N, C-alpha and C positions, 0 to 999 in steps of 0.2 A: 247834645249827642256826642260832640267832640270831647267834651269834658269827661263824660262817662267812659268813652273809649280810652282816653288818656289814663284815667284811673285804673281801668282794667289792665292796660299794658303795664303800668307801674307795678300793680299787684303781681302780675305774672312774672315780671322781671325780678321782683324781690324774692318770689318763691324759687325761681330758677337759681338765683344767687345762693339761697339757703341750701337747696339740694346740691348745688355744685360744691359748696363748702363742706357739706356732709360727705359727699363722695371723695373729696380731697382728703378729709380726715381718715376715712376708711382706707384709702390707698396708702396714706402715710403709715398707718398702723400695720397694714399688711407688709409693706416694704420693710419696716423696722423689724417685724417678726422674722421675715425671710432672711434679712441680713444677719440677725442674731443667730439664727439656726445655721446659716452657712459658716459664720465665723466659728461657732462652737464646733461644728463638724470638722472644719479645717484644722483647728487647734488640736482636737483630739486625734485626728489622723496623723498630724506631724508628731505628736507625743508618742503615739503607738509605733510609728516608724522608727523614731529615735530609740525607743526602748528595745525594739526588735534588733536594730543594728548593734546596740550595746550588748544585748544577749548573745547575738551571733559572735561578736568579737570576744567577749569575756568568757561565756560558757562554752563557746565553740559548738553550738547546735547546728545541725545541718540547715542550709539555706531554705530548702523546700519546706521543712517543718516551720521555720520562722515565718516564711511567707504565708503559709496556711493560717498560722496563729494570728498574724497581722490582719489578714483579710477577715477572719472571723471576728476579731476585736472591732475592726472598723464597721462591719455589718451590725454587730450588737450595739455599738455606740450610736450609729445612725438611726437604728430602729428605736432605741430608747429616747433619743432626742426628738424624733418625730412624734412618738407617743406622748411625751411630756408637752410638746408644743400644742398638739391637738387637744389634750386635756386642759391645758391652760386657756386655749381659745374657747372651749366649751364653758369652762368656769367663768371666764370673763363675760361671755354672752349671758349666762344665767345671772350673774351679778347685775348686769345692765338691766335685764328684764325685772329682777327683784327691785332694783332702784326705781324703775319706772312705775311698778305697781305701788311701791311705798309713796311715791310722789302723788299718784292718782288718789290713793287712800287719804293722804294728808289733805289734798285739795277738797275731796268730798267731805271730810270731817269739818274742815274750816267752813265750807259752804253751809253745812247742816247747822253748825253752831251759830253762824251769822243769821240764818233763817229763824232759828229758835229765839235768838235774842230780839230780832225784829218783831216776831210774833208776840213775845212777852211784853215788849215795850208798847206795842199797839194795844194789847189787852189792858195793860195798866192805864194807858191814856184813856181808853174807852170807859173803864171802870171809874176813873177819876171824874170824867166828864158826866157820866150818869149820876154819880153821887152828888156832884155839884148841882146838877140840874134838879135832881129829886129832892135834895135837902135845902139848897139855897133858894130856889125859886119860890117854894111855899113860904119860907121864912121872910123873904123880901115882900111877898104879897101880903103877908100878915101885918108887917110893919106899915105898909101903905094903907 
């Protein structure tokens, strides 16, 4: 009983480690995506602000117009980045599901092929044994 309990505890611990590592991988992917989005948004905001300042200084546009344009550009860029990230996440999820389906299909095909090969081998062996018994036993009996 102790041995069985020990094995169950080991199995549960190994499953916990596996799920923990999966959770860690998911968290890492989410953190990387968030960091990339934040970096892209910050870089775009800085570039837009610099361009606005240059436009204000060189073209001498009014500051209010420049601020409105900058805010609109920032909103557009943030929306585009968020949409792109969401689309990429959906595409990645679909790719993962497709890969899992492909793996399952390959495993099923391999299992079916192995079963067919085993059945063919068994049938061939049975046929050979029957032929040997049907042909050889009477021949041996005739010789005796």
